[in-house]
ROBAVO-209660 format. One record per residue: residue in three letters; x, y, z of N, C-alpha, C, O in turn. Coordinates in pm, 1 decimal, padded with zeros to 6 digits. Each point is the difference from the previous one (the first is absolute). Layout:
! ROBAVO-209660
node r=ALA	nxx=X	nyy=Y	nzz=Z	caxx=X	cayy=Y	cazz=Z	cxx=X	cyy=Y	czz=Z	oxx=X	oyy=Y	ozz=Z
...
//
This chain:
! ROBAVO-209660
node r=MET	nxx=00909.7	nyy=01324.5	nzz=-00736.3	caxx=00042.8	cayy=-00137.4	cazz=00018.5	cxx=00075.0	cyy=00059.9	czz=00188.0	oxx=00024.9	oyy=-00091.9	ozz=00078.0
node r=ARG	nxx=-00008.7	nyy=00182.5	nzz=-00048.1	caxx=00018.7	cayy=-00002.0	cazz=00130.3	cxx=-00137.1	cyy=-00040.2	czz=00063.0	oxx=-00037.3	oyy=-00101.4	ozz=00059.1
node r=ARG	nxx=-00006.9	nyy=00185.7	nzz=-00084.0	caxx=-00203.8	cayy=-00009.8	cazz=00093.7	cxx=-00009.4	cyy=-00156.7	czz=00009.2	oxx=-00021.4	oyy=-00053.8	ozz=00108.7
node r=PHE	nxx=00035.1	nyy=-00007.0	nzz=-00205.9	caxx=-00051.1	cayy=-00162.4	cazz=00020.9	cxx=00117.2	cyy=-00063.7	czz=00046.1	oxx=00000.3	oyy=-00120.1	ozz=-00027.1
node r=TRP	nxx=00120.4	nyy=00168.9	nzz=00100.6	caxx=00050.2	cayy=-00091.4	cazz=00062.0	cxx=00008.2	cyy=00016.1	czz=00138.7	oxx=00036.0	oyy=-00074.5	ozz=00091.1
node r=ARG	nxx=-00093.1	nyy=00230.7	nzz=-00098.7	caxx=-00028.1	cayy=00044.7	cazz=00169.6	cxx=-00132.0	cyy=-00062.8	czz=00028.6	oxx=-00012.9	oyy=-00058.6	ozz=00107.5
node r=ILE	nxx=-00060.5	nyy=00062.7	nzz=-00169.3	caxx=-00129.1	cayy=-00074.7	cazz=00025.8	cxx=00011.7	cyy=-00172.1	czz=00038.9	oxx=-00058.1	oyy=-00055.2	ozz=00093.4
node r=PHE	nxx=00152.4	nyy=-00011.0	nzz=-00195.9	caxx=-00000.9	cayy=-00091.6	cazz=00028.1	cxx=00082.1	cyy=-00089.8	czz=00064.8	oxx=-00004.6	oyy=-00123.0	ozz=00000.7
node r=ARG	nxx=00102.3	nyy=00221.7	nzz=00069.4	caxx=00111.9	cayy=-00033.3	cazz=00137.2	cxx=-00127.6	cyy=00032.0	czz=00128.7	oxx=00011.2	oyy=-00066.6	ozz=00102.9
node r=LEU	nxx=-00090.2	nyy=00134.5	nzz=-00109.4	caxx=-00146.7	cayy=-00021.0	cazz=00131.7	cxx=-00073.6	cyy=-00139.8	czz=-00027.2	oxx=-00026.3	oyy=-00083.3	ozz=00086.7
node r=LEU	nxx=-00007.3	nyy=00071.6	nzz=-00250.2	caxx=-00100.6	cayy=-00149.9	cazz=-00001.3	cxx=00090.6	cyy=-00111.5	czz=00058.0	oxx=-00041.3	oyy=-00085.7	ozz=00078.1
node r=ALA	nxx=00193.3	nyy=00096.4	nzz=-00132.5	caxx=00051.1	cayy=-00148.2	cazz=00040.4	cxx=-00003.1	cyy=-00028.9	czz=00144.2	oxx=-00034.1	oyy=-00108.0	ozz=00048.4
node r=LEU	nxx=00089.2	nyy=00258.9	nzz=00046.2	caxx=-00022.7	cayy=-00015.3	cazz=00133.3	cxx=-00152.6	cyy=-00028.3	czz=00088.8	oxx=-00019.9	oyy=-00012.4	ozz=00120.9
node r=LEU	nxx=-00079.1	nyy=00008.6	nzz=-00244.8	caxx=-00142.1	cayy=-00016.3	cazz=00051.3	cxx=-00006.8	cyy=-00134.4	czz=-00039.2	oxx=-00074.9	oyy=-00076.5	ozz=00060.9
node r=SER	nxx=00127.4	nyy=00047.0	nzz=-00132.8	caxx=-00003.4	cayy=-00139.4	cazz=-00066.9	cxx=00077.5	cyy=-00111.6	czz=00131.3	oxx=-00069.6	oyy=-00078.7	ozz=00064.1
node r=ILE	nxx=00182.4	nyy=00088.8	nzz=-00048.3	caxx=00091.3	cayy=-00064.6	cazz=00114.3	cxx=-00139.5	cyy=00007.3	czz=00137.1	oxx=-00060.2	oyy=-00098.8	ozz=00041.9
node r=VAL	nxx=00044.4	nyy=00204.7	nzz=-00008.7	caxx=-00105.8	cayy=-00007.9	cazz=00112.3	cxx=-00098.1	cyy=-00079.9	czz=-00040.6	oxx=-00004.6	oyy=-00092.5	ozz=00081.1
node r=ILE	nxx=-00076.1	nyy=00078.7	nzz=-00162.8	caxx=-00103.8	cayy=-00092.8	cazz=-00048.7	cxx=00016.4	cyy=-00143.4	czz=00005.1	oxx=-00078.6	oyy=-00093.0	ozz=00018.2
node r=ALA	nxx=00200.7	nyy=00101.1	nzz=-00039.0	caxx=00084.9	cayy=-00179.8	cazz=-00049.7	cxx=00048.5	cyy=-00018.8	czz=00164.2	oxx=00013.0	oyy=-00117.6	ozz=00033.9
node r=ALA	nxx=00010.6	nyy=00204.8	nzz=00054.7	caxx=00017.3	cayy=-00031.8	cazz=00170.4	cxx=-00139.9	cyy=-00054.6	czz=00030.3	oxx=-00028.8	oyy=-00114.3	ozz=00035.5
node r=ILE	nxx=-00065.7	nyy=00235.4	nzz=-00060.1	caxx=-00118.3	cayy=-00042.6	cazz=00055.8	cxx=-00076.4	cyy=-00098.4	czz=-00032.3	oxx=-00098.8	oyy=-00023.9	ozz=00069.4
node r=ALA	nxx=00125.2	nyy=-00043.3	nzz=-00166.9	caxx=-00056.2	cayy=-00133.4	cazz=-00101.9	cxx=00088.6	cyy=-00106.9	czz=00098.3	oxx=-00061.4	oyy=-00085.0	ozz=00064.5
node r=VAL	nxx=00154.9	nyy=00091.0	nzz=-00059.9	caxx=00106.1	cayy=-00092.2	cazz=00072.2	cxx=-00053.6	cyy=-00041.6	czz=00168.7	oxx=-00030.5	oyy=-00109.6	ozz=00047.0
node r=VAL	nxx=00034.1	nyy=00235.5	nzz=00011.1	caxx=-00069.5	cayy=00007.3	cazz=00093.7	cxx=-00134.8	cyy=-00087.9	czz=00021.3	oxx=00000.6	oyy=-00088.7	ozz=00085.3
node r=LEU	nxx=-00090.8	nyy=00108.5	nzz=-00146.4	caxx=-00141.4	cayy=-00065.8	cazz=-00013.5	cxx=00025.2	cyy=-00154.4	czz=-00046.3	oxx=-00097.4	oyy=-00067.0	ozz=00034.2
node r=VAL	nxx=00178.2	nyy=00002.9	nzz=-00088.7	caxx=00048.9	cayy=-00097.4	cazz=-00017.0	cxx=00051.0	cyy=-00070.0	czz=00104.9	oxx=-00034.7	oyy=-00116.2	ozz=00020.9
node r=ILE	nxx=00125.8	nyy=00183.1	nzz=00058.5	caxx=00023.9	cayy=-00090.3	cazz=00099.9	cxx=-00076.0	cyy=00025.0	czz=00076.1	oxx=-00014.7	oyy=-00112.3	ozz=00048.5
node r=ARG	nxx=-00074.2	nyy=00197.0	nzz=00024.7	caxx=-00118.4	cayy=-00008.8	cazz=00051.8	cxx=-00088.7	cyy=-00111.6	czz=-00003.2	oxx=-00027.2	oyy=-00068.5	ozz=00098.6
node r=GLY	nxx=-00023.3	nyy=00048.9	nzz=-00229.0	caxx=-00065.5	cayy=-00073.6	cazz=-00043.4	cxx=00043.0	cyy=-00168.7	czz=00083.7	oxx=-00047.9	oyy=-00075.7	ozz=00084.5
node r=ASP	nxx=00171.0	nyy=00085.7	nzz=-00177.2	caxx=00069.3	cayy=-00163.3	cazz=00048.1	cxx=00132.7	cyy=00022.8	czz=00041.1	oxx=00089.7	oyy=00035.6	ozz=-00076.4
node r=PRO	nxx=-00075.3	nyy=-00059.4	nzz=00216.5	caxx=00099.8	cayy=00019.6	cazz=00046.6	cxx=00135.8	cyy=-00102.0	czz=-00042.9	oxx=00113.2	oyy=00048.3	ozz=-00003.0
node r=GLY	nxx=-00137.4	nyy=-00187.2	nzz=-00028.0	caxx=00078.1	cayy=-00043.4	cazz=-00085.8	cxx=00052.0	cyy=-00020.0	czz=-00166.2	oxx=00055.6	oyy=-00091.3	ozz=-00060.9
node r=THR	nxx=-00095.5	nyy=00200.0	nzz=00032.1	caxx=00028.9	cayy=00078.3	cazz=-00143.7	cxx=00168.7	cyy=-00031.3	czz=-00001.2	oxx=00079.4	oyy=00012.5	ozz=00093.3
node r=HIS	nxx=-00059.7	nyy=-00048.3	nzz=-00204.2	caxx=00146.0	cayy=-00027.5	cazz=-00056.2	cxx=00050.3	cyy=00145.3	czz=-00028.2	oxx=-00064.8	oyy=00104.4	ozz=-00007.5
node r=VAL	nxx=00216.5	nyy=-00130.4	nzz=-00007.8	caxx=00032.8	cayy=00140.7	cazz=-00036.6	cxx=00011.1	cyy=00040.4	czz=-00158.7	oxx=00037.9	oyy=00114.2	ozz=-00026.0
node r=HIS	nxx=-00064.2	nyy=-00188.4	nzz=-00061.8	caxx=-00065.6	cayy=-00031.0	cazz=-00174.1	cxx=-00109.4	cyy=00076.3	czz=-00003.5	oxx=-00022.8	oyy=00105.5	ozz=-00059.3
node r=MET	nxx=-00057.5	nyy=-00187.6	nzz=00146.9	caxx=-00148.3	cayy=00071.6	cazz=-00015.4	cxx=00037.0	cyy=00155.3	czz=00057.4	oxx=00004.6	oyy=00067.2	ozz=-00103.0
node r=MET	nxx=00014.0	nyy=-00009.2	nzz=00177.6	caxx=00020.0	cayy=00146.0	cazz=00035.4	cxx=00093.0	cyy=00086.3	czz=-00090.4	oxx=-00006.7	oyy=00122.4	ozz=00011.5
node r=ILE	nxx=00108.5	nyy=-00188.4	nzz=-00116.7	caxx=00082.7	cayy=00036.1	cazz=-00095.3	cxx=-00059.5	cyy=00043.4	czz=-00077.4	oxx=00013.0	oyy=00117.0	ozz=-00036.1
node r=ALA	nxx=-00119.6	nyy=-00221.4	nzz=-00025.9	caxx=-00115.3	cayy=-00017.8	cazz=-00093.8	cxx=-00081.1	cyy=00103.5	czz=-00035.3	oxx=-00034.3	oyy=00059.7	ozz=-00102.0
node r=THR	nxx=00006.3	nyy=-00057.2	nzz=00269.5	caxx=-00137.8	cayy=00143.6	cazz=00008.6	cxx=00080.1	cyy=00100.9	czz=-00032.2	oxx=-00010.7	oyy=00043.3	ozz=-00114.7
node r=ALA	nxx=00088.9	nyy=00006.0	nzz=00187.0	caxx=00094.4	cayy=00131.4	cazz=-00003.8	cxx=00022.1	cyy=00056.2	czz=-00115.4	oxx=-00006.6	oyy=00120.4	ozz=-00024.6
node r=LEU	nxx=00038.2	nyy=-00222.9	nzz=-00061.3	caxx=00039.4	cayy=00024.6	cazz=-00134.9	cxx=-00090.6	cyy=-00016.0	czz=-00099.1	oxx=00041.8	oyy=00022.9	ozz=-00113.5
node r=GLY	nxx=-00185.9	nyy=-00065.4	nzz=00129.2	caxx=-00099.2	cayy=-00017.2	cazz=-00056.4	cxx=-00073.1	cyy=00105.6	czz=00020.5	oxx=-00064.1	oyy=00021.9	ozz=-00102.7
node r=VAL	nxx=00039.0	nyy=00062.8	nzz=00192.6	caxx=-00095.4	cayy=00132.0	cazz=00072.7	cxx=00064.8	cyy=00087.1	czz=-00060.7	oxx=-00051.9	oyy=00069.7	ozz=-00087.2
node r=GLY	nxx=00200.1	nyy=-00057.2	nzz=00130.4	caxx=00074.1	cayy=00131.2	cazz=-00018.0	cxx=00021.7	cyy=-00005.2	czz=-00166.5	oxx=-00000.4	oyy=00101.5	ozz=-00069.6
node r=LEU	nxx=00014.3	nyy=-00200.4	nzz=00032.0	caxx=00049.0	cayy=00047.3	cazz=-00170.8	cxx=-00143.8	cyy=-00002.3	czz=-00067.5	oxx=00004.6	oyy=00026.6	ozz=-00120.1
node r=SER	nxx=-00112.3	nyy=-00048.5	nzz=00163.1	caxx=-00154.6	cayy=00032.2	cazz=-00064.3	cxx=-00040.7	cyy=00122.8	czz=00030.3	oxx=-00082.6	oyy=00054.6	ozz=-00073.2
node r=VAL	nxx=00134.4	nyy=00011.7	nzz=00188.6	caxx=-00044.5	cayy=00157.5	cazz=00030.8	cxx=00090.4	cyy=00081.8	czz=-00062.7	oxx=-00034.8	oyy=00096.7	ozz=-00067.8
node r=LEU	nxx=00157.9	nyy=-00132.0	nzz=00087.7	caxx=00097.5	cayy=00075.9	cazz=-00079.2	cxx=-00049.0	cyy=00023.6	czz=-00143.4	oxx=00002.4	oyy=00108.8	ozz=-00057.5
node r=LEU	nxx=-00044.5	nyy=-00217.9	nzz=00010.1	caxx=-00021.9	cayy=00038.3	cazz=-00150.7	cxx=-00093.0	cyy=00002.3	czz=-00052.0	oxx=-00003.1	oyy=00007.1	ozz=-00122.8
node r=GLY	nxx=-00104.0	nyy=-00012.1	nzz=00196.0	caxx=-00158.5	cayy=00091.2	cazz=00023.3	cxx=00021.1	cyy=00129.4	czz=-00028.2	oxx=-00041.6	oyy=00066.5	ozz=-00094.9
node r=SER	nxx=00127.2	nyy=-00028.7	nzz=00208.5	caxx=-00016.6	cayy=00144.6	cazz=00058.9	cxx=00110.6	cyy=00111.3	czz=-00096.0	oxx=-00014.6	oyy=00119.9	ozz=-00024.0
node r=ALA	nxx=00106.1	nyy=-00197.8	nzz=-00009.1	caxx=00075.3	cayy=00045.1	cazz=-00139.9	cxx=-00068.9	cyy=00004.4	czz=-00128.2	oxx=00024.4	oyy=00088.0	ozz=-00082.5
node r=LEU	nxx=-00106.0	nyy=-00176.1	nzz=00064.3	caxx=-00081.6	cayy=00003.8	cazz=-00123.3	cxx=-00095.2	cyy=00094.7	czz=-00017.2	oxx=-00045.4	oyy=00053.2	ozz=-00101.2
node r=MET	nxx=00018.9	nyy=-00038.9	nzz=00235.3	caxx=-00134.2	cayy=00143.5	cazz=00006.9	cxx=00076.3	cyy=00149.9	czz=00041.1	oxx=-00051.7	oyy=00111.2	ozz=00010.8
node r=THR	nxx=00172.8	nyy=-00146.9	nzz=00004.9	caxx=00101.4	cayy=00153.2	cazz=00009.0	cxx=00038.0	cyy=00061.4	czz=-00118.9	oxx=00034.9	oyy=00117.4	ozz=-00012.5
node r=LEU	nxx=-00044.8	nyy=-00217.1	nzz=-00089.6	caxx=00064.1	cayy=-00009.2	cazz=-00140.6	cxx=-00119.7	cyy=00081.5	czz=-00055.4	oxx=00023.6	oyy=00114.0	ozz=-00040.0
node r=SER	nxx=-00154.3	nyy=-00164.0	nzz=00034.1	caxx=-00101.7	cayy=00018.7	cazz=-00056.0	cxx=-00049.4	cyy=00112.7	czz=00067.9	oxx=-00059.8	oyy=00069.8	ozz=-00081.9
node r=PHE	nxx=00057.5	nyy=-00023.0	nzz=00188.0	caxx=-00006.1	cayy=00143.1	cazz=00022.6	cxx=00100.6	cyy=00077.0	czz=00001.5	oxx=-00018.1	oyy=00100.3	ozz=00069.1
node r=LEU	nxx=00111.4	nyy=-00107.5	nzz=-00115.6	caxx=00146.7	cayy=00102.4	cazz=-00014.7	cxx=-00020.3	cyy=00013.0	czz=-00137.3	oxx=-00008.1	oyy=00119.3	ozz=-00029.2
node r=SER	nxx=-00007.0	nyy=-00214.6	nzz=-00095.1	caxx=-00080.3	cayy=00004.0	cazz=-00134.5	cxx=-00070.8	cyy=00083.2	czz=-00020.4	oxx=00026.9	oyy=00062.7	ozz=-00102.5
node r=SER	nxx=-00130.4	nyy=-00023.0	nzz=00168.4	caxx=-00142.0	cayy=00011.8	cazz=-00007.8	cxx=00069.9	cyy=00184.0	czz=00026.3	oxx=00009.4	oyy=00083.4	ozz=-00090.1
node r=SER	nxx=00024.9	nyy=-00064.9	nzz=00218.4	caxx=00029.7	cayy=00150.5	cazz=00051.4	cxx=00121.1	cyy=00074.4	czz=-00109.7	oxx=00020.2	oyy=00121.2	ozz=-00008.3
node r=ARG	nxx=00047.7	nyy=-00223.8	nzz=-00066.2	caxx=00068.6	cayy=00068.2	cazz=-00117.1	cxx=-00014.7	cyy=00044.1	czz=-00131.4	oxx=00070.4	oyy=00069.7	ozz=-00073.2
node r=GLY	nxx=-00209.4	nyy=-00142.4	nzz=00055.8	caxx=-00094.3	cayy=00013.3	cazz=-00094.3	cxx=00006.8	cyy=-00094.8	czz=-00087.0	oxx=-00085.1	oyy=-00002.0	ozz=-00089.0
node r=HIS	nxx=00156.1	nyy=-00068.2	nzz=00092.1	caxx=00026.6	cayy=-00178.5	cazz=-00110.9	cxx=-00136.4	cyy=-00045.1	czz=-00046.4	oxx=-00021.1	oyy=-00041.2	ozz=-00114.0
node r=ASP	nxx=-00050.0	nyy=00049.0	nzz=00187.5	caxx=-00182.0	cayy=-00029.2	cazz=00018.6	cxx=-00027.3	cyy=00060.9	czz=-00103.6	oxx=-00043.6	oyy=-00075.5	ozz=-00087.0
node r=ASP	nxx=00054.1	nyy=00238.5	nzz=00041.7	caxx=-00064.7	cayy=00079.6	cazz=-00068.6	cxx=00027.4	cyy=-00045.8	czz=-00132.5	oxx=-00078.6	oyy=00066.2	ozz=-00067.7
node r=GLU	nxx=00112.8	nyy=-00105.3	nzz=00026.6	caxx=00086.1	cayy=-00004.9	cazz=-00140.5	cxx=-00090.8	cyy=-00119.8	czz=-00039.4	oxx=-00080.2	oyy=00005.8	ozz=-00093.2
node r=ALA	nxx=00102.8	nyy=-00134.2	nzz=00185.7	caxx=-00087.0	cayy=-00094.7	cazz=-00079.8	cxx=-00172.2	cyy=00045.7	czz=-00000.4	oxx=-00079.0	oyy=-00019.3	ozz=-00092.5
node r=ALA	nxx=00055.3	nyy=00073.7	nzz=00203.0	caxx=-00156.9	cayy=00068.0	cazz=00017.1	cxx=-00055.1	cyy=00019.3	czz=-00111.6	oxx=-00100.1	oyy=-00051.3	ozz=-00050.1
node r=THR	nxx=00199.3	nyy=00159.4	nzz=-00001.5	caxx=-00040.7	cayy=00107.5	cazz=-00104.6	cxx=00014.2	cyy=-00092.5	czz=-00157.9	oxx=-00074.8	oyy=00028.9	ozz=-00093.4
node r=ARG	nxx=00175.4	nyy=-00135.7	nzz=00081.5	caxx=-00036.2	cayy=-00107.4	cazz=-00094.7	cxx=-00136.7	cyy=-00076.9	czz=-00013.6	oxx=-00061.2	oyy=-00025.7	ozz=-00103.6
node r=LEU	nxx=00033.5	nyy=-00000.1	nzz=00213.7	caxx=-00123.2	cayy=-00078.2	cazz=00020.3	cxx=-00103.6	cyy=00089.4	czz=-00047.3	oxx=-00091.2	oyy=-00037.9	ozz=-00073.6
node r=ARG	nxx=00106.8	nyy=00171.4	nzz=00120.9	caxx=-00117.2	cayy=00072.3	cazz=-00015.9	cxx=-00015.5	cyy=-00000.6	czz=-00169.4	oxx=-00112.2	oyy=-00002.4	ozz=-00050.7
node r=ASP	nxx=00227.7	nyy=00004.5	nzz=-00026.6	caxx=00007.4	cayy=00071.7	cazz=-00177.0	cxx=-00056.3	cyy=-00138.6	czz=-00032.6	oxx=-00077.7	oyy=-00001.6	ozz=-00095.5
node r=GLU	nxx=00098.0	nyy=-00095.9	nzz=00146.4	caxx=-00039.6	cayy=-00114.8	cazz=-00047.8	cxx=-00166.2	cyy=-00038.6	czz=-00005.4	oxx=-00075.8	oyy=-00039.6	ozz=-00088.6
node r=GLU	nxx=00061.6	nyy=00074.4	nzz=00237.9	caxx=-00183.2	cayy=-00018.2	cazz=00003.5	cxx=-00100.0	cyy=00109.0	czz=-00065.9	oxx=-00121.4	oyy=-00017.5	ozz=-00010.8
node r=LYS	nxx=00204.3	nyy=00153.4	nzz=-00038.9	caxx=-00082.2	cayy=00076.7	cazz=-00136.4	cxx=00047.8	cyy=-00046.4	czz=-00109.7	oxx=-00068.6	oyy=00059.5	ozz=-00083.1
node r=GLU	nxx=00141.6	nyy=-00127.1	nzz=00024.4	caxx=-00005.8	cayy=-00042.2	cazz=-00137.0	cxx=-00112.1	cyy=-00118.8	czz=-00046.8	oxx=-00005.6	oyy=-00036.7	ozz=-00117.4
//
């Protein structure tokens, strides 16, 4: 669990940086953008990146701990029958 949180903190920082880049790109495209649009862009992009990266991290950590091996063994046993 400690490994997940360490990786998750780095990914949270990454999502903040990507959200800031997205807001800058929106402002550059239309200088008259309202603050609500900037907040929505930051939250939408930031949370989407954070969710995607957290799910990928969980799948990699699950695979590295061997949790997927048990499911693969059951699938092979069912295919033999």
